[in-house]
Backbone as XML, in Angstrom:
<?xml version="1.0"?>
<chain id="A" units="angstrom">
  <residue number="1" name="MET">
    <atom name="N" x="23.159" y="41.046" z="15.947"/>
    <atom name="CA" x="23.884" y="40.128" z="15.088"/>
    <atom name="C" x="24.286" y="38.760" z="15.728"/>
  </residue>
  <residue number="2" name="GLU">
    <atom name="N" x="24.736" y="38.886" z="16.966"/>
    <atom name="CA" x="25.167" y="37.616" z="17.707"/>
    <atom name="C" x="23.962" y="36.701" z="17.671"/>
  </residue>
  <residue number="3" name="SER">
    <atom name="N" x="22.728" y="37.195" z="17.881"/>
    <atom name="CA" x="21.718" y="36.281" z="17.973"/>
    <atom name="C" x="21.366" y="35.488" z="16.640"/>
  </residue>
  <residue number="4" name="SER">
    <atom name="N" x="21.744" y="36.132" z="15.538"/>
    <atom name="CA" x="21.580" y="35.418" z="14.283"/>
    <atom name="C" x="22.575" y="34.315" z="14.074"/>
  </residue>
  <residue number="5" name="ILE">
    <atom name="N" x="23.681" y="34.328" z="14.728"/>
    <atom name="CA" x="24.648" y="33.138" z="14.742"/>
    <atom name="C" x="24.621" y="32.262" z="16.104"/>
  </residue>
  <residue number="6" name="ARG">
    <atom name="N" x="23.508" y="32.598" z="16.798"/>
    <atom name="CA" x="23.125" y="31.735" z="17.969"/>
    <atom name="C" x="24.306" y="31.902" z="19.144"/>
  </residue>
  <residue number="7" name="ASN">
    <atom name="N" x="24.841" y="33.132" z="19.237"/>
    <atom name="CA" x="25.791" y="33.488" z="20.236"/>
    <atom name="C" x="26.904" y="32.602" z="20.424"/>
  </residue>
  <residue number="8" name="LYS">
    <atom name="N" x="27.284" y="32.121" z="19.170"/>
    <atom name="CA" x="28.447" y="31.120" z="19.202"/>
    <atom name="C" x="29.864" y="32.199" z="18.878"/>
  </residue>
  <residue number="9" name="PHE">
    <atom name="N" x="29.663" y="33.271" z="18.337"/>
    <atom name="CA" x="30.687" y="34.117" z="17.984"/>
    <atom name="C" x="30.400" y="35.522" z="18.439"/>
  </residue>
  <residue number="10" name="LYS">
    <atom name="N" x="31.455" y="36.389" z="18.742"/>
    <atom name="CA" x="31.305" y="37.700" z="19.133"/>
    <atom name="C" x="31.096" y="38.525" z="17.770"/>
  </residue>
  <residue number="11" name="PHE">
    <atom name="N" x="30.336" y="39.525" z="17.791"/>
    <atom name="CA" x="30.135" y="40.421" z="16.552"/>
    <atom name="C" x="31.068" y="41.682" z="16.809"/>
  </residue>
  <residue number="12" name="TYR">
    <atom name="N" x="31.948" y="41.908" z="16.065"/>
    <atom name="CA" x="32.844" y="43.161" z="16.238"/>
    <atom name="C" x="32.785" y="44.154" z="15.253"/>
  </residue>
  <residue number="13" name="GLY">
    <atom name="N" x="31.669" y="44.046" z="14.371"/>
    <atom name="CA" x="31.645" y="45.036" z="13.438"/>
    <atom name="C" x="30.605" y="46.186" z="13.707"/>
  </residue>
  <residue number="14" name="LEU">
    <atom name="N" x="30.278" y="47.104" z="12.724"/>
    <atom name="CA" x="29.315" y="48.138" z="12.941"/>
    <atom name="C" x="27.916" y="47.753" z="12.917"/>
  </residue>
  <residue number="15" name="LYS">
    <atom name="N" x="27.051" y="48.096" z="13.638"/>
    <atom name="CA" x="25.729" y="47.793" z="13.357"/>
    <atom name="C" x="25.202" y="48.675" z="12.307"/>
  </residue>
  <residue number="16" name="THR">
    <atom name="N" x="23.916" y="48.220" z="11.560"/>
    <atom name="CA" x="23.613" y="48.936" z="10.399"/>
    <atom name="C" x="23.421" y="50.306" z="10.556"/>
  </residue>
  <residue number="17" name="PRO">
    <atom name="N" x="22.648" y="50.817" z="11.517"/>
    <atom name="CA" x="22.539" y="52.302" z="11.545"/>
    <atom name="C" x="23.777" y="53.000" z="11.664"/>
  </residue>
  <residue number="18" name="GLU">
    <atom name="N" x="24.629" y="52.672" z="12.364"/>
    <atom name="CA" x="25.978" y="53.338" z="12.550"/>
    <atom name="C" x="26.824" y="53.249" z="11.369"/>
  </residue>
  <residue number="19" name="ARG">
    <atom name="N" x="26.688" y="52.135" z="10.650"/>
    <atom name="CA" x="27.462" y="51.999" z="9.313"/>
    <atom name="C" x="26.849" y="52.991" z="8.279"/>
  </residue>
  <residue number="20" name="ARG">
    <atom name="N" x="25.455" y="52.969" z="8.199"/>
    <atom name="CA" x="24.894" y="53.867" z="7.114"/>
    <atom name="C" x="25.114" y="55.281" z="7.386"/>
  </residue>
  <residue number="21" name="GLN">
    <atom name="N" x="25.242" y="55.667" z="8.693"/>
    <atom name="CA" x="25.375" y="57.142" z="9.061"/>
    <atom name="C" x="26.845" y="57.481" z="8.602"/>
  </residue>
  <residue number="22" name="SER">
    <atom name="N" x="27.859" y="56.575" z="9.043"/>
    <atom name="CA" x="29.236" y="56.891" z="8.593"/>
    <atom name="C" x="29.427" y="57.011" z="7.273"/>
  </residue>
  <residue number="23" name="TYR">
    <atom name="N" x="28.806" y="56.118" z="6.456"/>
    <atom name="CA" x="28.888" y="56.034" z="4.963"/>
    <atom name="C" x="28.323" y="57.322" z="4.418"/>
  </residue>
  <residue number="24" name="HIS">
    <atom name="N" x="27.222" y="57.739" z="4.914"/>
    <atom name="CA" x="26.590" y="58.899" z="4.486"/>
    <atom name="C" x="27.374" y="60.130" z="4.669"/>
  </residue>
  <residue number="25" name="ASP">
    <atom name="N" x="27.928" y="60.272" z="5.835"/>
    <atom name="CA" x="28.804" y="61.363" z="6.239"/>
    <atom name="C" x="30.081" y="61.497" z="5.328"/>
  </residue>
  <residue number="26" name="PHE">
    <atom name="N" x="30.544" y="60.246" z="5.123"/>
    <atom name="CA" x="31.826" y="60.152" z="4.178"/>
    <atom name="C" x="31.439" y="60.649" z="2.832"/>
  </residue>
  <residue number="27" name="ILE">
    <atom name="N" x="30.347" y="60.213" z="2.186"/>
    <atom name="CA" x="29.964" y="60.689" z="0.889"/>
    <atom name="C" x="29.749" y="62.268" z="0.823"/>
  </residue>
  <residue number="28" name="LYS">
    <atom name="N" x="28.966" y="62.802" z="1.778"/>
    <atom name="CA" x="28.829" y="64.167" z="1.879"/>
    <atom name="C" x="29.966" y="64.884" z="1.863"/>
  </residue>
  <residue number="29" name="ARG">
    <atom name="N" x="30.861" y="64.553" z="2.702"/>
    <atom name="CA" x="32.283" y="65.261" z="2.849"/>
    <atom name="C" x="32.977" y="65.124" z="1.507"/>
  </residue>
  <residue number="30" name="GLU">
    <atom name="N" x="33.028" y="64.041" z="0.879"/>
    <atom name="CA" x="33.827" y="63.817" z="-0.302"/>
    <atom name="C" x="33.253" y="64.683" z="-1.582"/>
  </residue>
  <residue number="31" name="LYS">
    <atom name="N" x="31.838" y="64.852" z="-1.632"/>
    <atom name="CA" x="31.259" y="65.461" z="-2.505"/>
    <atom name="C" x="31.702" y="66.989" z="-2.627"/>
  </residue>
  <residue number="32" name="LYS">
    <atom name="N" x="31.884" y="67.571" z="-1.356"/>
    <atom name="CA" x="32.512" y="68.856" z="-1.377"/>
    <atom name="C" x="33.825" y="68.974" z="-1.996"/>
  </residue>
  <residue number="33" name="ASN">
    <atom name="N" x="34.619" y="67.796" z="-2.006"/>
    <atom name="CA" x="36.015" y="67.790" z="-2.592"/>
    <atom name="C" x="35.770" y="67.538" z="-4.144"/>
  </residue>
  <residue number="34" name="LYS">
    <atom name="N" x="34.684" y="67.188" z="-4.536"/>
    <atom name="CA" x="34.416" y="66.801" z="-5.936"/>
    <atom name="C" x="35.178" y="65.599" z="-6.292"/>
  </residue>
  <residue number="35" name="LYS">
    <atom name="N" x="35.446" y="64.733" z="-5.509"/>
    <atom name="CA" x="36.066" y="63.395" z="-5.801"/>
    <atom name="C" x="35.633" y="62.280" z="-4.803"/>
  </residue>
  <residue number="36" name="ILE">
    <atom name="N" x="35.072" y="61.196" z="-5.316"/>
    <atom name="CA" x="34.527" y="60.152" z="-4.461"/>
    <atom name="C" x="35.384" y="58.937" z="-4.869"/>
  </residue>
  <residue number="37" name="ASP">
    <atom name="N" x="36.026" y="58.217" z="-3.815"/>
    <atom name="CA" x="36.682" y="56.991" z="-4.262"/>
    <atom name="C" x="35.767" y="55.889" z="-4.106"/>
  </residue>
  <residue number="38" name="TRP">
    <atom name="N" x="35.092" y="55.668" z="-5.254"/>
    <atom name="CA" x="34.036" y="54.514" z="-5.394"/>
    <atom name="C" x="34.676" y="53.219" z="-5.099"/>
  </residue>
  <residue number="39" name="ALA">
    <atom name="N" x="35.879" y="53.038" z="-5.438"/>
    <atom name="CA" x="36.428" y="51.615" z="-5.190"/>
    <atom name="C" x="36.559" y="51.422" z="-3.633"/>
  </residue>
  <residue number="40" name="LEU">
    <atom name="N" x="37.012" y="52.294" z="-3.032"/>
    <atom name="CA" x="37.220" y="52.218" z="-1.456"/>
    <atom name="C" x="35.685" y="51.998" z="-0.810"/>
  </residue>
  <residue number="41" name="LEU">
    <atom name="N" x="34.752" y="52.743" z="-1.278"/>
    <atom name="CA" x="33.382" y="52.611" z="-0.731"/>
    <atom name="C" x="32.798" y="51.193" z="-1.167"/>
  </residue>
  <residue number="42" name="ASN">
    <atom name="N" x="33.098" y="50.760" z="-2.203"/>
    <atom name="CA" x="32.484" y="49.413" z="-2.680"/>
    <atom name="C" x="33.229" y="48.224" z="-1.867"/>
  </residue>
  <residue number="43" name="GLN">
    <atom name="N" x="34.445" y="48.520" z="-1.402"/>
    <atom name="CA" x="35.132" y="47.447" z="-0.637"/>
    <atom name="C" x="34.658" y="47.487" z="0.773"/>
  </residue>
  <residue number="44" name="ALA">
    <atom name="N" x="34.133" y="48.602" z="1.246"/>
    <atom name="CA" x="33.578" y="48.784" z="2.649"/>
    <atom name="C" x="32.421" y="48.010" z="2.577"/>
  </residue>
</chain>
């Protein structure tokens, strides 16, 4: 990510594979509870 902004800024976010995995795990866990907070997920 830093390379796309020419190393002018530090990148402190989650890289895509990590973000997708955590999102997937969260949805799987919430499906067991039968309620998903879609507003929270859309903000993320």
